[in-house]
Every structure is written in structure tokens, then in C-alpha cells.
N, C-alpha and C positions, 0 to 999 in steps of 0.2 A: 504494500500500500504506500509505503514511503517513497519508493522509486517512481511509482506511477504519479503520485502527487508532485514529485520533483520534476518529472518530465513535463507534466501539464503546466506547472508554474514557469518552467524555462521557456516553453512555447509561448505562453502569455506574455512573458517579459520580452522576448524577441519581437513578438507582434506589436507590443506597445512601443518599444524602441524604434521599430521600423516606421510606425505611424508618426512618432514624434519627429524623426528625421525628414520624413516626407513633407509634413506640414511646415516644418522650419524652412525647407527649401522653397515651398510655395510662398511663404511669408516674405522671404528675401526677394523673390521675383516680383511680388506685388509692391514691395517697398521701392525696388529699382524702377518699376513702371511709374509709381507715384512721383518719384524724383524726376523722371523724364518729363512727365506731364507738368510738374511745377516749373521746371526750367523752360519748357515750351511756352507756358502761360506767361512767365516773366518776360520772355523774348517778344511775345506777341503784343504785350502791353507797352513796350518801350517805343518811344517816338522815332528812334533811328530807323525803324523798318518802314516808315511811311514812304520814303523815296523808292525803296525796293518794291513795295506794294504797287506804287504808281507805275513803275517800270514794267512790272508783270502785267498790269492791266492794259497798258499800251501794247505790249507784245501780244497779249491775248487778242486784242482787237485787230491787230495786223494779221495774226494767224487766222482769225475768223474770216477776214476779207479774202485772204489767199485761198482758204478752204472753199468759200463760196464760188470764187472764180474757177477753181479746179472742178467743182461739181458741175458748173455750167459747161466746161469743156468736156467732161465725161458724158453729159447728156447729149451734146452735139455729136460726139464721136459715136455714141450708141445709135443715134438716129442715122448717121452716115452708114454705119455697118448694116443696119436694117435695110436702108435704101439699096445698098450694094447687093445684099442677099436677095432682095426682091427682084432686082434687075437680072441677077444671074438665073433666077428661077424662070423668069419670063423670056429670057434670051435677048434682052435688050442691053446687055452689059458691054461696055467698050473695053473692059479689062479681061474678058474671057477669050481665050484662044480657041480658034476653030479647029486646029490640027495639033495633035499631040506628037511631039518628036522625042521619042524615048532614047534613040541612039545618038543624040547630038554630042554627048560627052564620051561615049564608049570608044570611038575610033581615034582619039587623040592621045599622043604620047608626049609627055612633058619631060624635057631634058634639063637637068640642072647643071 
């Protein structure tokens, strides 16, 4: 009975110690996160960041304008592709060849 109780108590002790170490590690991680958030909050409240914020806003506006211009280009290119596909289906395409010449490159020997 004494050995069984000793084994059970050793198991409980190891289980409790493992839980303590696990939760201590979690608490350290949370304290580090809290410190990071406090530092970020202090930086965000300082007035020296106003210039950088304004710069980022201007850069964001410029990127939005470029993005809109690129979206317009994509739409026009898609419309052009659709028009070319429709022309090739109807046979009115000026880009489609009427004769396929498969052996145009096979007979040539290139000397270096």
C-alpha cells in the first residue's frame, strides 16, 4: 500500500509541476505581448509619427490611383482579347493565317 501511494503521489507531483511550468511559460508570453502592445501604444500616441502617417496616406492615395489605372487597362485588354477571339471564330481575323507551314524550320541548318 505504501508503494502504491508513493507512486500515485509522485505522479500527482509530476503532473502539478508540469502544469505549473506550462502556465508560467504562458504567463511570460502574455507579459511579453502586453509589453509589445504598451510600446506600440506609446509609439502611436507620440506626435513624431504624424509626418510618417501623412506620408503613408499620400503613398496610399498614389497607389490607389495607379491601381485604378491598371484595372482600366486590364478591362480594355480583356475586351480586346474577347474581340480577337470572336473575330477568329467568325473568320474575320486579320491575324489568323490561312496556311499552316509546319516544315519552315525543319530544313535549316545553323552553323556557329
